[in-house]
C-alpha positions as CSV (number, residue, x, y, z in Angstrom):
1,M,-15.5,15.0,18.1
2,G,-19.3,14.0,16.6
3,K,-20.3,12.8,13.6
4,V,-21.9,16.2,11.2
5,K,-24.9,14.4,10.4
6,K,-25.9,13.3,6.5
7,S,-28.3,16.1,5.5
8,T,-26.1,19.2,6.7
9,R,-23.4,17.8,4.7
10,K,-25.7,17.2,2.0
11,Y,-26.9,20.9,2.1
12,S,-23.7,21.9,2.5
13,Q,-22.6,20.4,-1.0
14,K,-25.5,21.7,-2.7
15,G,-28.3,23.1,-1.5
16,L,-26.4,25.8,-0.4
17,K,-24.8,27.4,-3.3
18,R,-27.7,27.2,-4.9
19,E,-30.0,29.2,-2.2
20,L,-27.3,31.9,-2.4
21,D,-27.4,32.0,-6.4
22,Q,-30.4,32.4,-5.6
23,R,-30.7,35.7,-3.5
24,H,-28.3,36.9,-5.9
25,K,-30.7,36.4,-8.7
26,I,-33.7,37.7,-7.0
27,K,-31.3,40.8,-5.5
28,K,-30.2,41.9,-9.1
29,A,-33.8,41.6,-10.3
30,K,-35.3,43.9,-7.7
31,Q,-32.3,46.5,-8.9
32,D,-33.0,46.2,-11.8
33,I,-36.9,46.8,-12.0
34,K,-36.4,49.7,-9.5
35,K,-33.5,51.2,-12.0
36,R,-36.5,51.5,-15.1
37,E,-38.3,53.1,-12.5
38,I,-36.1,55.5,-11.4
39,L,-35.9,56.5,-15.5
40,K,-39.4,56.5,-15.8
41,T,-39.5,59.4,-12.4
42,R,-36.4,61.2,-14.0
43,K,-38.2,61.4,-17.4
44,K,-41.8,62.7,-16.4
45,A,-40.5,65.0,-14.0
46,H,-38.6,66.6,-17.0
47,N,-42.0,66.7,-19.3
48,A,-43.9,68.0,-16.6
49,S,-41.7,70.6,-15.3
50,V,-41.9,71.7,-19.1
51,S,-45.4,71.7,-20.1
52,A,-46.2,73.2,-16.8
53,N,-44.2,76.4,-17.0
54,Y,-45.1,77.1,-20.2
55,E,-49.1,77.5,-19.3
56,K,-47.8,79.4,-16.4
57,N,-48.5,83.1,-17.5
58,D,-47.8,85.3,-13.9
59,G,-45.2,83.8,-10.7
60,S,-42.2,84.3,-12.8
61,D,-40.3,85.0,-10.4
62,L,-40.4,81.3,-7.9
63,I,-39.4,79.9,-11.1
64,A,-35.7,78.6,-10.1
65,P,-32.8,79.6,-12.1
66,S,-32.7,76.1,-14.0
67,E,-36.3,75.5,-15.1
68,R,-35.7,79.0,-16.7
69,A,-33.0,78.3,-18.6
70,V,-35.2,75.6,-19.7
71,L,-38.2,78.0,-20.4
72,D,-35.9,80.1,-21.9
73,E,-34.5,77.4,-24.4
74,I,-37.7,75.8,-25.6
75,E,-39.1,79.6,-26.5
76,K,-35.8,79.2,-29.0
77,L,-37.0,75.8,-30.0
78,T,-40.6,76.4,-30.2
79,K,-41.1,79.9,-31.3
80,G,-43.7,80.6,-34.3
81,K,-45.5,77.8,-32.6
82,S,-49.0,78.2,-30.9
83,K,-50.1,76.4,-27.2
84,L,-52.2,74.0,-28.0
85,D,-49.5,72.8,-30.7
86,I,-46.6,72.6,-27.7
87,E,-48.7,70.9,-25.6
88,D,-49.5,68.0,-28.3
89,M,-46.5,68.0,-28.7
90,D,-45.7,67.5,-25.5
91,M,-48.2,64.5,-24.7
92,E,-46.6,62.6,-27.4
93,E,-43.0,63.0,-26.3
94,E,-44.7,61.7,-22.7
95,E,-46.8,59.0,-24.5
96,D,-42.9,58.2,-26.9
97,S,-40.6,58.2,-23.2
98,D,-42.6,56.0,-21.8
99,D,-43.3,53.0,-24.8
100,S,-40.2,53.7,-25.0
101,A,-39.2,52.8,-21.6
102,E,-41.4,49.6,-21.2
103,A,-40.9,48.0,-25.4
104,P,-37.5,49.6,-26.4
105,E,-38.2,48.2,-30.4
106,D,-41.6,46.5,-32.1
107,L,-41.2,42.5,-32.3
108,S,-42.5,39.9,-34.7
109,D,-44.7,37.3,-33.4
110,S,-41.8,34.7,-34.4
111,D,-39.9,36.8,-32.7
112,M,-41.8,37.2,-29.1
113,D,-42.1,34.1,-29.4
114,E,-38.9,33.2,-29.7
115,E,-38.7,35.6,-26.9
116,N,-40.8,33.5,-24.4
117,V,-39.0,29.8,-25.6
118,V,-35.1,31.9,-23.6
119,E,-37.3,33.7,-21.1
120,N,-38.7,30.4,-19.9
121,E,-35.7,29.0,-20.3
122,E,-33.7,31.1,-18.1
123,S,-36.4,30.8,-15.4
124,E,-36.2,26.7,-15.6
125,S,-32.6,27.0,-15.3
126,D,-32.6,29.7,-12.7
127,G,-35.6,29.7,-10.0
128,V,-36.2,33.3,-11.0
129,G,-37.7,35.4,-13.8
130,G,-35.7,37.8,-15.5
131,G,-31.8,36.9,-16.0
132,D,-29.0,39.0,-16.3
133,D,-29.6,38.8,-20.5
134,D,-32.7,40.8,-20.3
135,D,-30.3,43.7,-18.0
136,E,-28.0,44.0,-20.2
137,L,-30.7,44.1,-22.9
138,D,-32.2,47.1,-20.9
139,A,-29.0,48.9,-20.4
140,A,-28.0,48.8,-24.6
141,E,-31.3,50.1,-25.0
142,L,-31.4,52.9,-23.5
143,K,-27.9,54.4,-24.6
144,K,-29.4,53.8,-28.1
145,Q,-32.4,56.0,-27.6
146,I,-29.8,58.6,-26.1
147,E,-27.5,58.5,-29.2
148,E,-30.7,58.8,-31.3
149,L,-31.4,62.3,-29.3
150,K,-28.0,62.9,-29.7
151,K,-28.7,63.5,-33.3
152,S,-32.1,63.9,-33.3
153,D,-32.1,67.1,-31.1
154,S,-28.4,68.0,-30.1
155,K,-29.3,70.6,-28.4
156,F,-32.0,70.0,-26.2
157,Y,-29.0,66.7,-24.9
158,E,-26.9,69.2,-24.5
159,F,-29.2,71.1,-22.5
160,L,-29.7,67.9,-20.5
161,Q,-26.1,67.3,-19.6
162,K,-25.9,70.5,-18.8
163,N,-29.2,70.6,-16.2
164,D,-29.7,67.6,-15.3
165,P,-26.4,65.1,-16.5
166,G,-28.2,61.7,-13.7
167,A,-30.6,61.8,-16.6
168,L,-28.4,60.4,-18.8
169,D,-25.7,58.6,-16.2
170,I,-26.7,54.6,-16.8
171,D,-23.0,53.5,-16.0
172,D,-23.6,55.1,-12.9
173,L,-26.1,52.6,-12.1
174,D,-24.4,49.9,-13.6
175,Q,-21.4,50.6,-11.7
176,D,-23.2,50.7,-8.0
177,D,-25.0,46.9,-9.4
178,E,-21.1,45.6,-9.6
179,E,-20.6,47.1,-6.3
180,E,-23.5,45.7,-4.8
181,E,-22.7,41.7,-6.8
182,D,-19.1,42.3,-4.8
183,E,-20.1,42.2,-1.8
184,E,-22.7,39.3,-2.2
185,E,-19.5,37.3,-3.4
186,E,-17.6,38.5,-0.6
187,E,-20.6,36.8,1.7
188,E,-20.8,33.5,-0.2
189,E,-17.3,33.1,0.3
190,E,-17.4,34.1,3.7
191,L,-20.4,31.7,4.7
192,P,-18.1,27.7,3.7
193,S,-15.9,29.1,6.2
194,D,-18.4,29.7,8.7
195,E,-20.0,26.4,7.9
196,D,-16.8,24.5,8.8
197,E,-16.5,26.4,12.4
198,A,-20.0,24.9,12.9
199,L,-18.9,21.7,11.8
200,K,-16.0,21.5,13.9
201,A,-18.3,23.0,16.7
202,S,-20.3,19.8,16.6
203,E,-17.6,17.6,16.4
204,K,-16.3,19.1,20.0
205,K,-19.2,19.1,21.0
206,A,-19.2,15.0,20.6
207,K,-16.2,14.7,21.1
208,S,-17.0,16.2,24.6
209,T,-20.3,14.8,24.8
210,A,-18.2,11.4,25.4
211,T,-18.9,8.5,27.6
212,I,-17.0,7.7,30.1
213,L,-16.2,4.0,30.1
214,T,-16.6,2.1,33.6
215,K,-15.8,-1.4,34.9
216,Q,-19.1,-1.6,35.8
217,M,-20.4,-0.9,31.7
218,I,-18.4,-4.0,30.8
219,E,-19.2,-6.5,33.7
220,G,-23.0,-5.5,32.5
221,W,-22.3,-6.7,29.4
222,Q,-20.5,-9.6,29.4
223,K,-23.8,-11.3,32.0
224,E,-26.3,-9.9,29.0
225,L,-24.3,-11.4,26.6
226,T,-23.6,-14.4,28.1
227,K,-27.8,-15.0,29.3
228,S,-29.4,-13.4,26.4
229,H,-26.4,-13.4,23.2
230,S,-28.5,-10.2,22.1
231,L,-26.9,-7.9,19.7
232,K,-27.0,-5.0,21.5
233,P,-24.5,-4.8,24.5
234,L,-21.6,-6.6,21.8
235,K,-22.4,-3.9,20.0
236,K,-21.9,-1.5,22.7
237,L,-18.2,-3.9,23.7
238,I,-17.4,-3.6,20.3
239,S,-18.0,0.1,20.0
240,A,-16.0,0.2,23.9
241,F,-13.4,-2.2,22.0
242,R,-13.1,0.4,18.7
243,S,-12.0,2.8,21.5
244,A,-9.1,1.0,23.4
245,S,-7.6,0.2,19.8
246,I,-7.2,4.3,18.8
247,V,-6.7,5.4,23.1
248,H,-3.2,6.8,22.6
249,E,-3.8,8.3,19.0
250,K,-5.2,11.8,18.7
251,A,-8.2,12.7,18.3
252,D,-9.9,13.6,14.6
253,K,-13.3,13.3,12.9
254,N,-11.8,10.2,11.5
255,N,-11.1,8.5,14.9
256,A,-13.9,10.2,17.1
257,S,-14.8,7.3,19.8
258,S,-18.2,7.1,21.7
259,F,-16.1,6.1,25.0
260,K,-13.3,7.4,26.7
261,I,-11.3,5.3,28.6
262,E,-9.2,6.7,31.8
263,S,-7.4,3.8,33.0
264,D,-4.9,1.1,31.9
265,T,-7.1,-1.0,34.4
266,I,-10.2,0.5,32.0
267,F,-8.5,-0.4,28.8
268,N,-6.7,-4.2,30.5
269,K,-10.3,-5.3,31.4
270,V,-12.1,-4.0,28.4
271,M,-9.7,-5.9,25.5
272,I,-9.9,-9.1,28.2
273,V,-13.6,-9.4,28.1
274,A,-13.8,-8.3,23.7
275,L,-10.8,-11.4,22.6
276,K,-12.5,-13.7,24.8
277,T,-15.7,-12.2,24.4
278,V,-16.9,-11.6,20.5
279,P,-15.4,-14.4,18.8
280,R,-17.7,-16.4,21.1
281,E,-20.4,-14.2,20.3
282,L,-20.2,-14.5,16.4
283,Q,-19.4,-18.3,16.8
284,H,-23.3,-18.4,18.5
285,H,-24.5,-16.0,15.9
286,L,-22.6,-17.4,13.0
287,P,-22.0,-21.2,12.8
288,S,-19.9,-22.5,10.4
289,K,-18.4,-25.5,10.0
290,T,-14.5,-23.1,9.4
291,N,-15.6,-21.0,13.2
292,I,-16.9,-24.4,14.8
293,Q,-14.6,-25.7,16.9
294,D,-15.7,-28.9,18.2
295,P,-15.4,-31.5,14.9
296,E,-19.0,-33.2,15.5
297,K,-20.6,-30.2,15.5
298,A,-18.5,-28.7,12.4
299,K,-19.7,-31.7,10.3
300,S,-23.2,-31.2,11.1
301,S,-23.5,-27.6,10.3
302,K,-25.3,-26.5,7.1
303,Y,-22.7,-23.5,6.1
304,S,-19.2,-23.8,4.9
305,S,-18.6,-20.8,5.9
306,P,-19.8,-17.3,7.6
307,D,-21.1,-14.9,4.9
308,Q,-23.1,-18.1,4.1
309,H,-25.7,-17.8,7.5
310,P,-29.2,-16.2,6.8
311,T,-27.9,-13.5,9.2
312,W,-24.6,-12.7,7.3
313,S,-26.3,-8.9,6.4
314,K,-27.6,-7.8,9.4
315,I,-24.3,-8.7,11.5
316,R,-21.3,-8.2,8.7
317,P,-21.1,-4.6,10.2
318,V,-20.2,-5.6,12.8
319,V,-17.7,-8.6,12.5
320,K,-16.0,-5.7,10.3
321,S,-15.7,-3.2,13.1
322,Y,-14.5,-5.1,15.4
323,L,-11.9,-6.7,12.7
324,S,-11.1,-3.0,11.6
325,S,-10.2,-2.3,15.5
326,F,-8.4,-5.6,16.1
327,L,-6.1,-5.0,12.9
328,H,-6.0,-1.5,15.0
329,L,-4.3,-2.5,17.4
330,L,-2.5,-5.1,16.6
331,N,-1.1,-3.2,14.2
332,G,0.6,-0.3,16.9
333,L,1.9,-2.7,19.6
334,P,4.9,-1.9,21.1
335,E,5.3,-4.8,23.5
336,A,6.2,-8.8,22.6
337,S,4.3,-10.4,24.9
338,M,1.5,-8.4,23.9
339,V,1.9,-9.1,19.9
340,Q,2.6,-12.8,21.0
341,Y,-0.8,-12.7,22.3
342,M,-2.0,-11.1,19.8
343,I,-1.8,-12.6,17.1
344,K,-2.7,-16.0,19.1
345,E,-6.2,-14.5,19.5
346,S,-6.1,-13.3,16.0
347,E,-6.5,-17.5,15.5
348,K,-10.3,-17.0,16.2
349,T,-11.0,-14.0,13.7
350,M,-9.1,-15.9,10.7
351,P,-13.0,-17.6,9.4
352,Y,-13.8,-13.9,9.5
353,L,-11.3,-12.2,7.6
354,A,-12.1,-14.9,4.6
355,C,-15.0,-13.0,4.5
356,F,-13.3,-9.5,3.7
357,P,-10.7,-9.7,1.3
358,K,-9.8,-5.7,2.5
359,Q,-9.3,-6.9,5.8
360,A,-7.4,-10.3,5.1
361,R,-4.6,-8.4,3.1
362,E,-4.1,-6.0,6.5
363,Y,-3.6,-8.7,8.1
364,I,-1.5,-10.2,5.6
365,R,0.3,-6.9,5.9
366,I,0.8,-6.7,9.6
367,L,2.5,-10.4,10.0
368,L,5.0,-10.2,7.4
369,E,5.8,-6.9,9.1
370,Y,6.7,-8.7,12.1
371,F,8.1,-11.7,10.2
372,G,10.3,-9.7,8.9
373,K,11.7,-6.9,11.1
374,A,14.5,-7.2,13.2
375,S,13.9,-6.2,16.6
376,V,11.2,-9.1,16.8
377,D,12.5,-11.9,18.9
378,D,12.2,-15.7,17.3
379,S,9.1,-16.9,19.2
380,S,6.9,-13.8,17.8
381,R,8.3,-14.3,13.8
382,I,7.4,-18.1,14.5
383,L,3.9,-17.2,15.9
384,A,3.4,-15.0,12.4
385,M,4.5,-18.2,10.2
386,L,2.0,-20.3,11.9
387,S,-0.6,-17.5,11.7
388,L,0.0,-16.9,7.5
389,R,0.0,-20.5,7.1
390,R,-3.4,-20.4,9.2
391,L,-4.7,-17.9,6.7
392,V,-3.5,-20.2,3.7
393,V,-5.5,-22.8,4.5
394,F,-8.8,-21.3,5.6
395,A,-9.3,-18.9,2.5
396,P,-6.2,-20.9,0.0
397,N,-7.8,-18.5,-3.5
398,L,-7.9,-15.1,-1.4
399,S,-4.6,-15.6,0.5
400,I,-2.1,-17.7,-1.4
401,N,-0.5,-15.5,-3.8
402,M,-0.3,-12.6,-1.6
403,V,1.1,-14.6,1.6
404,L,3.4,-16.6,-1.4
405,K,4.7,-13.2,-2.9
406,G,5.1,-11.8,0.5
407,I,7.1,-14.4,2.5
408,Y,9.8,-14.5,0.0
409,L,9.6,-10.7,-0.9
410,T,10.3,-10.4,2.6
411,Y,12.9,-12.8,2.9
412,V,14.8,-11.2,0.1
413,R,14.3,-7.6,2.3
414,N,15.9,-8.3,5.6
415,S,18.4,-11.1,4.3
416,N,21.5,-8.6,4.0
417,I,23.3,-10.1,7.0
418,K,26.2,-7.9,8.2
419,S,27.1,-10.1,11.9
420,I,26.6,-13.9,13.0
421,H,23.6,-12.5,14.7
422,A,21.7,-12.8,11.6
423,I,23.2,-15.7,10.6
424,S,20.0,-17.8,13.3
425,R,17.5,-15.4,11.7
426,V,17.4,-15.2,8.3
427,Q,17.7,-19.0,8.8
428,L,14.4,-19.3,10.5
429,M,12.8,-17.1,7.8
430,R,13.5,-19.4,5.2
431,D,12.7,-22.2,6.6
432,S,9.3,-20.7,7.4
433,G,9.1,-19.4,3.8
434,V,9.7,-22.5,3.0
435,E,7.6,-24.5,4.9
436,L,4.5,-21.9,3.3
437,Y,6.1,-23.1,-0.5
438,L,5.2,-26.5,0.5
439,L,1.6,-25.8,0.9
440,N,0.0,-25.4,-2.7
441,A,1.6,-26.8,-5.7
442,D,0.1,-24.6,-8.2
443,A,1.3,-21.4,-6.6
444,S,4.7,-22.3,-5.4
445,Y,5.5,-23.8,-9.0
446,Q,3.9,-20.1,-10.5
447,H,6.1,-17.9,-8.2
448,A,9.4,-20.9,-8.7
449,F,9.7,-20.0,-11.8
450,I,9.0,-16.0,-12.2
451,Y,11.2,-15.3,-9.6
452,I,13.9,-17.6,-10.4
453,R,13.8,-16.3,-14.0
454,Q,14.5,-13.4,-12.6
455,L,17.6,-14.0,-11.1
456,A,18.8,-15.6,-14.3
457,I,17.8,-12.4,-16.0
458,H,20.3,-10.0,-13.5
459,L,23.2,-12.9,-14.1
460,R,22.5,-12.9,-17.7
461,N,22.9,-8.8,-17.3
462,S,26.0,-9.0,-15.1
463,M,27.8,-11.5,-17.4
464,N,27.4,-9.1,-20.7
465,V,28.0,-5.7,-19.2
466,R,31.0,-6.7,-17.0
467,S,31.9,-4.4,-14.9
468,T,32.2,-3.4,-11.2
469,E,28.3,-2.2,-10.6
470,S,27.2,-5.7,-12.2
471,Y,29.6,-7.8,-10.5
472,K,27.7,-5.8,-7.0
473,A,24.3,-6.9,-8.4
474,I,25.3,-10.6,-7.8
475,Y,27.3,-10.5,-5.4
476,N,25.5,-9.1,-2.6
477,W,23.6,-11.3,-0.2
478,Q,20.4,-10.8,-0.6
479,F,21.1,-12.5,-4.5
480,I,23.3,-15.2,-2.4
481,N,20.2,-15.9,0.2
482,S,17.3,-15.9,-2.7
483,L,19.1,-18.7,-4.4
484,R,19.9,-20.1,-1.1
485,F,16.1,-20.2,-0.3
486,W,14.9,-22.0,-4.5
487,T,17.9,-24.6,-3.2
488,E,15.6,-25.6,0.0
489,V,12.5,-25.5,-2.2
490,M,13.6,-27.4,-4.3
491,A,15.9,-30.0,-2.2
492,I,12.4,-30.6,0.2
493,G,10.2,-30.1,-2.2
494,C,12.1,-32.3,-5.1
495,G,14.3,-34.4,-2.3
496,D,13.5,-34.7,1.6
497,R,10.1,-35.0,1.5
498,A,9.1,-35.9,-2.1
499,E,7.2,-39.0,-1.8
500,E,5.0,-36.5,0.8
501,L,4.9,-33.7,-1.5
502,S,4.7,-35.9,-4.7
503,E,2.2,-33.4,-6.7
504,L,5.1,-30.4,-6.1
505,C,7.8,-32.8,-6.5
506,E,6.9,-33.3,-9.9
507,V,5.8,-29.8,-10.3
508,L,9.0,-28.3,-9.5
509,E,11.3,-31.3,-10.3
510,P,11.8,-29.4,-13.9
511,L,13.0,-25.6,-12.8
512,V,15.7,-27.8,-10.7
513,Y,18.1,-27.5,-13.6
514,P,17.5,-23.1,-14.2
515,L,18.2,-23.2,-10.7
516,V,21.7,-24.9,-11.1
517,Q,23.1,-23.7,-13.9
518,I,22.1,-19.7,-12.3
519,I,24.9,-21.3,-9.5
520,L,27.4,-22.2,-11.2
521,G,27.4,-19.2,-13.6
522,V,27.8,-16.4,-10.2
523,V,30.5,-19.2,-9.3
524,R,32.2,-18.8,-12.3
525,L,31.5,-15.3,-12.7
526,V,34.4,-13.5,-10.6
527,P,37.1,-16.7,-10.4
528,T,39.0,-14.9,-8.0
529,A,41.0,-15.5,-4.4
530,K,39.0,-12.4,-2.7
531,Y,35.6,-14.6,-3.6
532,F,36.2,-17.6,-2.3
533,P,34.0,-17.2,0.5
534,L,30.9,-16.8,-2.2
535,R,32.4,-19.8,-4.5
536,L,32.1,-22.0,-1.4
537,H,28.7,-20.6,-0.3
538,C,27.8,-21.8,-3.9
539,I,29.4,-25.0,-4.1
540,S,27.3,-25.7,-0.7
541,M,24.3,-25.2,-2.1
542,L,24.5,-27.5,-4.9
543,I,26.1,-30.4,-2.3
544,R,22.7,-29.7,-1.1
545,L,20.8,-30.1,-4.2
546,R,22.7,-33.5,-4.9
547,S,22.2,-34.4,-1.9
548,A,18.7,-34.3,-1.3
549,T,17.5,-34.5,-4.5
550,G,19.4,-37.1,-5.7
551,V,21.0,-35.3,-9.6
552,Y,24.0,-35.3,-10.4
553,I,25.4,-32.0,-10.8
554,P,29.4,-32.1,-11.4
555,T,30.4,-29.6,-7.8
556,L,33.7,-31.9,-7.7
557,P,36.1,-30.1,-9.8
558,L,34.6,-26.2,-8.7
559,I,36.2,-27.6,-5.0
560,L,39.7,-28.3,-6.5
561,E,39.7,-25.7,-8.4
562,V,40.2,-24.1,-5.1
563,F,42.7,-25.5,-4.3
564,E,44.8,-25.4,-7.3
565,S,44.6,-22.2,-7.0
566,T,47.6,-20.2,-7.4
567,E,47.3,-18.9,-3.4
568,F,47.9,-22.6,-2.6
569,T,50.2,-23.7,-4.7
570,Q,52.8,-20.6,-5.8
571,R,51.8,-18.1,-3.4
572,R,53.8,-18.2,-0.5
573,P,50.8,-16.7,2.6
574,Q,51.4,-13.1,4.6
575,K,51.7,-14.5,8.5
576,S,49.1,-12.1,10.6
577,T,47.5,-11.6,14.1
578,L,43.9,-11.1,12.8
579,T,41.1,-12.8,14.2
580,P,40.2,-15.7,12.3
581,L,37.0,-14.8,9.9
582,E,33.5,-17.0,10.2
583,F,33.3,-17.3,6.8
584,D,29.4,-18.0,6.7
585,A,28.4,-13.9,7.6
586,I,30.6,-13.0,4.6
587,I,31.0,-13.2,1.4
588,K,33.8,-11.5,0.2
589,A,37.2,-11.3,2.3
590,P,38.1,-8.0,3.4
591,K,40.6,-6.1,2.1
592,Q,43.7,-6.9,5.1
593,Y,43.2,-10.3,5.5
594,E,43.8,-11.0,2.1
595,H,46.7,-13.1,1.3
596,T,47.3,-14.5,4.6
597,K,47.6,-17.1,6.5
598,V,44.8,-17.0,8.7
599,Y,41.8,-16.4,5.5
600,L,44.0,-19.1,3.7
601,E,43.8,-21.6,6.4
602,G,40.2,-20.5,6.7
603,I,39.3,-21.3,3.5
604,L,40.8,-25.1,3.2
605,E,39.6,-25.7,6.5
606,W,36.0,-25.3,4.8
607,T,36.8,-26.2,1.2
608,Y,37.8,-29.9,3.1
609,E,34.2,-30.0,5.0
610,L,33.2,-29.3,1.1
611,L,35.2,-32.3,0.3
612,A,33.5,-34.4,2.8
613,D,30.0,-33.4,1.9
614,C,30.6,-34.4,-1.7
615,F,32.4,-38.3,-1.8
616,A,29.6,-38.6,1.3
617,A,26.8,-37.0,-1.6
618,E,28.4,-39.9,-4.3
619,A,28.8,-43.0,-1.1
620,T,25.6,-45.0,-2.4
621,R,27.0,-44.9,-6.1
622,I,27.5,-48.2,-8.1
623,A,30.2,-46.2,-9.6
624,F,31.8,-44.4,-6.7
625,P,35.3,-46.6,-6.4
626,E,35.2,-45.5,-9.9
627,W,34.1,-41.9,-9.8
628,A,36.6,-41.1,-6.7
629,I,40.3,-42.1,-9.2
630,P,40.6,-38.3,-10.3
631,A,39.9,-36.8,-7.6
632,I,42.1,-39.3,-5.1
633,I,44.9,-38.2,-8.0
634,R,44.4,-34.4,-7.4
635,I,44.0,-34.2,-4.0
636,R,47.4,-36.9,-3.4
637,W,49.2,-34.2,-5.9
638,W,48.8,-31.4,-4.1
639,R,49.4,-32.6,-1.5
640,K,53.0,-33.2,-2.0
641,H,53.8,-30.6,-3.7
642,A,51.5,-27.0,-1.5
643,S,51.8,-29.4,1.8
644,K,54.8,-27.1,3.1
645,N,53.5,-24.1,3.5
646,H,49.7,-25.5,5.0
647,S,50.9,-29.0,6.6
648,K,47.7,-29.1,9.5
649,F,45.4,-29.5,5.9
650,A,48.1,-32.5,4.7
651,K,47.1,-34.4,7.5
652,Q,43.8,-33.5,7.2
653,L,43.5,-34.2,3.8
654,Q,45.0,-38.0,4.3
655,G,42.7,-38.8,6.9
656,L,40.2,-38.0,4.3
657,L,42.3,-40.5,2.0
658,E,41.4,-42.9,4.3
659,K,37.7,-42.4,4.5
660,I,37.5,-42.5,0.4
661,D,39.4,-45.7,0.2
662,Q,37.1,-47.7,3.1
663,T,33.8,-46.6,1.2
664,S,35.4,-47.4,-2.4
665,K,35.7,-51.3,-0.5
666,W,32.8,-51.0,1.4
667,V,30.5,-50.7,-2.5
668,E,32.8,-53.0,-4.1
669,K,31.8,-55.4,-1.2
670,K,27.8,-54.6,-2.1
671,R,28.0,-55.1,-5.8
672,A,30.4,-57.7,-6.0
673,T,27.4,-59.6,-4.4
674,L,24.3,-57.4,-7.2
675,G,25.1,-59.5,-10.1
676,F,25.3,-56.7,-12.6
677,N,25.7,-56.2,-16.2
678,P,25.0,-53.7,-18.3
679,T,21.9,-54.6,-19.4
680,K,21.1,-54.2,-16.1
681,L,20.4,-51.0,-15.6
682,E,17.7,-50.4,-12.9
683,K,19.4,-53.2,-10.8
684,A,22.3,-50.2,-10.6
685,N,19.7,-46.7,-10.6
686,T,19.0,-48.7,-8.0
687,F,21.8,-49.5,-6.4
688,L,21.6,-49.1,-2.4
689,Q,18.8,-46.4,-2.1
690,D,17.9,-47.3,1.1
691,V,21.2,-46.9,2.7
692,D,21.3,-43.6,4.7
693,L,24.2,-42.3,4.1
694,D,25.0,-41.3,6.8
695,T,25.7,-44.7,8.1
696,T,29.0,-44.9,5.3
697,P,32.4,-44.3,6.0
698,I,32.4,-41.1,4.7
699,G,28.9,-40.1,5.2
700,S,30.1,-40.8,9.1
701,H,33.0,-38.7,8.5
702,A,31.1,-35.9,7.3
703,A,28.2,-36.1,9.3
704,M,30.8,-35.6,12.1
705,L,32.3,-32.6,10.9
706,R,29.0,-31.1,10.3
707,K,27.8,-31.3,14.2
708,L,30.9,-29.6,15.1
709,K,30.8,-27.1,13.4
710,A,27.1,-26.6,14.6
711,Q,28.4,-26.1,17.9
712,Q,31.2,-24.3,17.4
713,R,29.4,-21.3,15.4
714,K,26.3,-21.7,18.6
715,V,29.5,-20.9,21.4
716,L,30.2,-17.8,18.3
717,V,26.8,-16.9,18.5
718,E,26.8,-16.5,22.5
719,S,29.4,-15.0,23.2
720,S,29.2,-12.2,20.6
721,K,25.6,-11.8,22.7
722,Q,27.6,-12.2,25.8
723,E,30.4,-9.3,24.7
724,E,27.6,-7.0,23.8
725,N,25.8,-7.2,27.0
């Protein structure tokens, strides 16, 4: 559908109504003039007929019955007067009637001036002389004269009413005028609909005139661009690219295309040529440090971005059109291979997206949508994250806040784990989001502070209300995965890569304490056996923070509380034939699993792994032998009182105690050569600081357990995929 001319739209909006109003007023003015002439003619004819009949002495047989009645009535009224007096009276009445029709009342000079001013204002505003107020004034004056005639000469009024009632019917004329006005209004209402039909017809005509795109046309544009780098073939190529981007959509006036694509071959051809040629041509016309791939040429460029180039204002519409079509196409791709290809090609558009905030926001929205879709494969998700990272590098001021906020909210919305398949997807999204939060210290701190504070507010409200609904707001996968997200941010930014990201570590380190307090509050919110999986998830987060940041967190008492629960020490587990649970995919025990042996043994096995990790995190502390003594005592007590129902776990604990004893002896041997005393705290703080935790006896044992668990999870995921297929 073709584009409607600007002049046509402007006339339909403003000029058309003004023209119709003007025609309406001209027609009304003509009707008023005609009405006055009719009144004058009727009165003159009446007076002339009366005087003529009185002048005649003969020919009375030729007088009409109505005229004869008039003469008889006048004869009664004028009895005793001479013929001359009667003629004078008739003439005076004629003059008075003429004057009254034209000037109904005398006006002073000041009144005339005011009237002229009003008439001038009305003529300037309406564009036509004589407004509606003048018409109303004339009609009112005529009615006034008729009323005066009725009072002063009632017999003559009755005579006119019987013989010539049309002379007194002013309302009939007004009614005719109103009917004509109504007809004109109906015509005005019909005109816009006719205009809409005309616009639709013009759009259909423009649509039918779309040029059929051919392979020769595309190759011709490509050759011409290679030779001359002209803007004319570039604009045509971008226009064809736009037509291809909307080829599968319903045509309307907003999606009108100048080219028509009739085959998939032409579609693929224009796509490949446009995606390869347009960025190269834009780089030729707008060379800058950001879009030149050669580092040496980029350094020698005078302009830091394309929008600083002198020709930017001329080429800006071309760039914007290409980006809009590119984003429109990227947003509607169904196949994963095409999505990956387009995301890779979008790297070439980064310097230009940084110049258009609206297009950049749309680009971020599309990538976040692909990043969070469960149906998207992992390779496309990784490409989307890398593209977001490049955009942040190109334009940090424009995109950093939007990307950080969007990546976190997208992760939270799609972090609900319903099966074991979702674990790897959520973990990949978490790792990708954490990577983006390591790019900018100030922006990361602002977002981390806000979202950690929101988690604390939710927890506080739940602790104050103490209801089932308030617990559900905390005990869900989205809340737990949010805590795990910030745990990874703190563990990497303030621990694993603290030296590399010293500025980020300095900024984020104050947030470690409130995050730990929130996790501890979640652990103690509902301390029942049904929520042991959620409790152990939170303990694993605390152990991760402890081992990465070096901040001491009392996690060992939380683990031992699970050991000493009545589920293990006082109650005998119920036997069942249920399949073992995958605890990584649940936060609450199903009702049929409560108090069963398969559930409790799974909890003990997971607790054993966390115990090993907890001891391994403290293995390089100078006070490890003394710190481990209370835990060793409680573990031995458990083996003595609860091992009869869980003999397998009791054997595992015996092996753990042996590793703890080996680690204690190893630490004592290392600190024996230190020469430590209470006045040398610096040496105590740097004790075994360079030793890898996995090289310690308990650390190597914990690493082996983690490796076995990862292998088991991999086998479970592969077997579940095979069952689905």
